[in-house]
C-alpha positions as a printed Julia matrix, in Angstrom:
365×3 Matrix{Float64}:
 -50.31   -9.69  -52.23
 -47.31   -8.2   -51.91
 -44.35   -8.51  -49.8
 -42.29   -5.38  -48.41
 -38.77   -5.87  -46.85
 -36.48   -3.63  -45.3
 -32.89   -4.07  -44.86
 -29.38   -2.67  -44.44
 -27.1    -2.74  -47.7
 -25.78   -6.02  -46.45
 -26.47   -9.2   -45.32
 -26.57  -10.33  -41.56
 -23.98  -12.94  -42.42
 -21.46  -10.34  -43.86
 -21.87   -7.59  -41.21
 -23.03   -8.5   -37.72
 -24.38   -4.87  -37.3
 -27.46   -5.19  -39.7
 -30.82   -4.21  -38.5
 -33.39   -6.81  -38.39
 -35.32   -7.37  -41.81
 -38.95   -7.08  -41.61
 -41.25   -8.56  -44.22
 -45.11   -7.96  -44.03
 -47.67   -9.27  -46.68
 -49.28   -6.36  -47.35
 -52.41   -6.38  -49.61
 -52.57   -3.64  -52.53
 -54.28   -0.48  -50.68
 -53.15   -1.82  -47.2
 -55.27   -4.11  -44.88
 -59.17   -3.92  -44.84
 -61.34   -4.87  -41.61
 -64.5    -3.84  -40.03
 -64.83   -1.98  -36.89
 -65.15   -4.42  -34.0
 -63.84   -7.4   -35.83
 -60.38   -8.32  -34.92
 -57.21   -7.78  -37.35
 -54.62   -9.76  -37.28
 -51.03   -9.23  -39.0
 -48.25  -11.67  -38.91
 -44.83  -10.06  -40.08
 -41.64  -12.15  -40.68
 -38.54  -10.8   -38.73
 -35.2   -11.83  -39.57
 -34.16  -11.88  -35.87
 -36.49  -13.57  -33.03
 -34.0   -13.77  -30.0
 -33.45  -10.89  -27.97
 -35.58   -8.3   -30.15
 -38.2    -6.06  -28.97
 -41.33   -5.54  -31.13
 -43.88   -2.77  -30.98
 -46.89   -1.83  -32.64
 -48.09    1.91  -32.39
 -50.83    3.96  -33.55
 -50.59    7.92  -33.69
 -47.41    7.3   -31.55
 -49.03    5.34  -29.01
 -48.06    1.85  -28.55
 -51.03   -0.85  -28.99
 -49.06   -3.88  -28.58
 -45.56   -5.02  -27.68
 -45.88   -8.29  -29.59
 -44.58   -9.29  -33.14
 -47.98  -10.9   -34.21
 -50.5    -7.85  -34.3
 -53.67   -8.66  -33.0
 -56.09   -5.87  -32.75
 -59.69   -4.36  -32.54
 -60.83   -1.05  -34.09
 -63.96    0.73  -32.35
 -64.57    3.14  -34.92
 -64.29    3.13  -38.65
 -61.6     4.95  -40.49
 -58.41    5.11  -42.16
 -55.27    4.13  -39.86
 -51.55    4.21  -40.08
 -49.78    1.53  -37.98
 -46.11    1.49  -37.26
 -44.15   -1.94  -36.64
 -40.8    -1.34  -35.15
 -38.16   -4.19  -34.28
 -35.31   -3.24  -32.01
 -32.15   -5.37  -31.67
 -28.46   -5.4   -30.47
 -27.56   -4.88  -33.86
 -29.99   -2.0   -34.84
 -33.69   -1.06  -35.5
 -35.95   -1.52  -38.33
 -39.67   -0.06  -38.87
 -42.36   -0.59  -41.26
 -45.67    1.52  -42.01
 -48.74   -0.17  -42.9
 -52.35    1.09  -43.96
 -55.69   -0.06  -42.49
 -58.75    0.69  -43.82
 -61.79    0.07  -41.17
 -65.13   -0.09  -42.53
 -68.24    0.75  -41.01
 -70.77   -1.96  -39.84
 -73.99   -2.17  -38.09
 -74.15   -5.22  -35.31
 -76.7    -6.71  -33.2
 -76.92   -4.8   -29.95
 -77.14   -8.43  -27.99
 -76.52  -11.94  -27.57
 -76.55  -13.73  -30.88
 -75.43  -17.08  -30.05
 -75.46  -19.48  -26.93
 -72.76  -22.17  -26.96
 -73.83  -23.75  -23.45
 -76.64  -23.99  -21.27
 -75.98  -26.05  -18.05
 -78.23  -24.76  -14.85
 -78.21  -26.13  -11.37
 -81.44  -27.31   -9.91
 -83.71  -24.56   -9.1
 -87.52  -23.73   -8.89
 -87.75  -22.29  -12.43
 -85.61  -25.09  -14.04
 -87.32  -27.04  -16.66
 -89.73  -23.97  -17.24
 -87.13  -21.02  -18.16
 -86.73  -22.28  -20.73
 -89.38  -25.19  -20.91
 -88.16  -28.54  -20.95
 -89.26  -32.08  -21.62
 -88.14  -35.39  -20.84
 -87.11  -35.72  -24.58
 -84.92  -32.96  -24.6
 -80.96  -33.31  -24.85
 -78.2   -30.81  -23.62
 -78.27  -29.56  -27.59
 -82.04  -29.12  -27.74
 -81.85  -27.19  -24.32
 -78.9   -25.32  -25.66
 -81.08  -24.3   -28.75
 -83.84  -23.08  -26.75
 -81.86  -21.02  -24.46
 -80.6   -19.51  -27.55
 -84.03  -18.93  -28.88
 -84.84  -17.14  -25.38
 -82.13  -14.8   -25.14
 -81.87  -13.95  -28.89
 -85.76  -13.32  -28.74
 -85.97  -11.35  -25.72
 -86.95  -13.88  -22.87
 -85.36  -14.67  -19.74
 -83.44  -18.05  -18.75
 -82.82  -19.11  -15.51
 -79.6   -20.54  -14.23
 -80.64  -22.29  -10.92
 -78.69  -22.84   -7.74
 -74.82  -22.16   -7.41
 -72.87  -23.12  -10.52
 -75.5   -23.03  -12.92
 -73.98  -21.42  -16.15
 -74.61  -20.26  -19.54
 -71.85  -19.35  -22.47
 -72.92  -16.7   -25.13
 -71.53  -14.55  -27.56
 -72.32  -11.75  -30.33
 -72.04  -10.85  -33.83
 -68.87   -8.51  -33.14
 -66.35   -8.05  -30.26
 -67.11   -6.08  -27.51
 -64.39   -3.26  -27.44
 -62.49   -2.24  -24.41
 -62.96    1.38  -24.24
 -62.64    4.0   -21.57
 -65.16    3.53  -18.73
 -67.63    0.77  -18.49
 -68.45   -1.5   -21.37
 -71.68   -3.8   -21.11
 -74.12   -5.01  -18.85
 -75.4    -8.63  -18.48
 -79.31   -7.93  -18.23
 -81.06   -9.71  -15.48
 -84.33   -9.21  -13.46
 -82.84   -7.85   -9.9
 -84.41   -5.2    -7.91
 -83.38   -2.92   -5.25
 -83.65   -5.7    -2.41
 -83.65   -9.06   -4.51
 -80.29   -9.67   -5.94
 -79.36  -12.97   -7.48
 -75.82  -12.25   -8.4
 -74.07  -14.22  -11.06
 -70.05  -14.31  -11.62
 -69.23  -13.15  -14.85
 -66.4   -14.48  -17.07
 -65.16  -13.19  -20.28
 -63.09  -14.6   -23.35
 -61.8   -13.45  -26.57
 -61.28  -15.43  -29.84
 -57.31  -15.75  -29.67
 -57.24  -18.84  -31.89
 -59.73  -17.19  -34.43
 -61.96  -20.35  -34.41
 -65.31  -18.48  -33.71
 -65.7   -21.02  -30.31
 -65.22  -20.08  -26.79
 -62.39  -22.64  -26.35
 -59.51  -19.86  -25.48
 -58.46  -18.58  -21.62
 -61.01  -17.55  -19.57
 -61.19  -14.23  -17.56
 -63.15  -13.35  -14.35
 -64.6   -10.16  -13.8
 -63.29   -9.48  -10.31
 -65.98   -7.43   -8.86
 -66.45   -6.25   -5.49
 -66.76   -9.54   -3.62
 -63.36  -11.29   -5.62
 -60.96  -10.57   -2.75
 -62.87  -10.76    0.15
 -61.8   -13.74    2.7
 -65.55  -15.27    2.45
 -64.89  -15.7    -1.36
 -63.95  -19.18   -2.4
 -62.24  -19.64   -5.87
 -62.52  -23.11   -7.2
 -65.62  -24.03   -5.18
 -67.2   -27.31   -6.54
 -70.77  -28.65   -5.97
 -72.42  -31.86   -7.03
 -76.0   -32.29   -7.45
 -77.71  -35.73   -7.1
 -81.16  -36.52   -9.01
 -83.85  -37.55   -6.59
 -85.08  -41.09   -6.98
 -88.6   -39.88   -6.68
 -90.42  -36.46   -6.59
 -91.92  -35.75   -3.24
 -95.36  -35.85   -2.35
 -94.85  -32.69    0.14
 -95.3   -29.54   -1.8
 -92.8   -28.04    0.48
 -89.87  -30.34    1.1
 -86.66  -29.04    2.69
 -84.98  -32.24    1.57
 -85.48  -32.56   -1.98
 -82.25  -32.33   -4.03
 -78.94  -33.45   -2.31
 -75.8   -31.67   -2.69
 -72.29  -32.18   -1.74
 -69.35  -29.87   -2.19
 -65.37  -29.8    -2.31
 -65.44  -28.39    1.17
 -66.66  -31.35    3.18
 -70.24  -29.94    3.31
 -73.67  -31.39    1.96
 -77.29  -30.36    2.14
 -80.47  -29.99    0.19
 -82.04  -27.64   -2.03
 -85.87  -27.36   -1.27
 -88.73  -27.53   -2.89
 -91.95  -25.05   -2.35
 -95.44  -24.94   -3.17
 -95.32  -22.37   -5.43
 -93.39  -24.36   -8.35
 -94.51  -27.93   -8.57
 -92.21  -29.11  -11.47
 -89.33  -31.24  -11.35
 -86.24  -28.84  -10.37
 -83.84  -31.22  -11.37
 -82.81  -30.46  -15.25
 -84.57  -33.22  -16.95
 -81.83  -33.59  -19.53
 -78.95  -34.1   -16.93
 -77.71  -37.17  -15.62
 -77.78  -38.98  -12.16
 -75.57  -36.22  -10.95
 -73.16  -33.8   -12.04
 -70.78  -31.35  -10.83
 -70.28  -27.69  -11.47
 -67.58  -25.07  -10.62
 -66.48  -21.6   -10.09
 -66.04  -18.55   -7.68
 -68.44  -18.79   -4.75
 -69.75  -16.07   -2.52
 -71.1   -15.37    0.8
 -74.86  -14.59    0.18
 -76.39  -11.43    1.47
 -79.96  -13.13    1.93
 -81.37  -12.54    5.33
 -85.09  -12.36    6.8
 -86.02   -8.57    7.84
 -89.07   -8.85   10.04
 -90.76  -11.69    8.23
 -89.65  -10.22    4.93
 -86.88  -12.08    3.2
 -84.46   -9.5     1.12
 -81.51  -10.25   -0.62
 -79.5    -6.99   -1.0
 -77.12   -6.51   -3.91
 -72.9    -6.44   -4.07
 -71.14   -3.21   -4.64
 -70.65   -3.84   -8.13
 -69.38   -6.15  -11.04
 -71.82   -8.95  -11.25
 -74.96  -10.1   -13.44
 -78.3    -9.75  -11.92
 -77.21   -7.65   -8.81
 -78.56   -4.3    -9.58
 -81.46   -3.25  -11.68
 -80.68   -3.02  -15.44
 -81.16    0.79  -15.46
 -78.71    1.4   -12.47
 -75.06    2.47  -13.53
 -73.85   -0.07  -10.81
 -75.03   -3.11  -13.31
 -72.31   -1.92  -15.92
 -69.04   -4.01  -16.27
 -65.81   -2.45  -17.23
 -63.68   -4.99  -19.05
 -60.48   -3.67  -17.33
 -61.59   -5.23  -13.88
 -60.79   -9.0   -15.76
 -58.27  -10.97  -13.96
 -56.43  -14.5   -15.04
 -56.66  -17.5   -13.11
 -54.16  -16.55  -10.72
 -55.79  -12.97   -9.81
 -53.6   -11.08  -11.76
 -55.16   -8.15  -13.79
 -55.11   -8.12  -17.25
 -55.49   -5.82  -20.27
 -58.07   -7.36  -22.66
 -58.69   -5.17  -25.82
 -61.98   -6.55  -26.29
 -64.19   -9.91  -25.45
 -66.15  -12.02  -27.88
 -67.68  -14.67  -25.24
 -69.0   -14.17  -21.49
 -69.87  -16.88  -19.16
 -72.47  -16.42  -16.49
 -72.96  -18.7   -13.13
 -75.02  -18.27  -10.28
 -72.26  -17.38   -7.48
 -74.39  -18.26   -4.03
 -75.73  -21.13   -2.39
 -78.54  -19.95   -0.58
 -82.25  -19.98   -0.09
 -84.56  -17.28    0.8
 -87.32  -19.37    3.03
 -90.62  -19.41    0.97
 -88.97  -17.55   -1.68
 -86.86  -20.44   -3.0
 -83.21  -20.62   -3.99
 -80.91  -17.82   -5.06
 -80.49  -18.25   -8.67
 -79.15  -15.92  -11.51
 -81.63  -15.1   -14.36
 -80.21  -13.62  -17.6
 -82.46  -11.87  -19.84
 -79.74  -10.39  -22.4
 -76.94   -8.07  -22.97
 -75.99   -4.67  -23.87
 -73.0    -3.32  -25.61
 -72.41    0.16  -24.03
 -70.22    1.14  -26.96
 -73.2     0.36  -29.62
């Protein structure tokens, strides 16, 4: 590694009009990275107060921060310019970046958490036993989603967190699909949240951003909704029990998740304790009975398991992401996705609305 510094002919102490010094530890031949992987460059600047920093590529700004955190969608040779402007002048430095081509898996490669709500397919998708733990169920969910199978998230709030072997780059247009099993009259919408590996530790422990779909700004949509599920003391003898699993929410409401004769296993996750609380954005369900037929029409756009996977409306644009205050954010890419069931509703004998996840497609690969 070698350092390159740019400075005027005298020191800042000798001449108050000296432009800022820039030092970048650039390897011989420039920086090297793979496409769809984060590149971090951390310059040293002699002045930090009241200075404006800019990274540009082909004359277009790609960052207004001192430290560059960028991802390239395509392989190639790039020239990046770093400029620092202060009241005393302006300095700039150009660095070379080689972005290598690389093949990736177009799908989920890692599951970090699997915490479903109770539901009629819980303990079967994936299969659970009394000996299972949160970790063994995480492993089973990972095996399912990396092996082409489906998992169920149960009723409201049930969630899964997963990731990939590359960064899903935010390009022009739609970027990805969270695969489910929705059909044109059978939507079970899941709220999607995204995050990127800002601290570089490979874990989903940075800030989360919600994909603000068509329901996000509606008055019937509740942010920070919480629901607590309570484990039944015994399993019901009645195969159609409307008062099966008790729940209470943070809106002062309570009720029960029903059991039906078509799914006779225990609906409460076998590895969970006596009660647990799930939280997230809650949306008013569309489920209704039309002349004896239960239907759940999809929302317009922006959710998992909402439109058929082949429908363009199932596609997600990273530019729809918002922060915890609802402000739009411009993310360069995402490394982690979290999906939770967004409804608390039942479709008669068809059971509760429960989001299913069967995979992920990066539309840029």
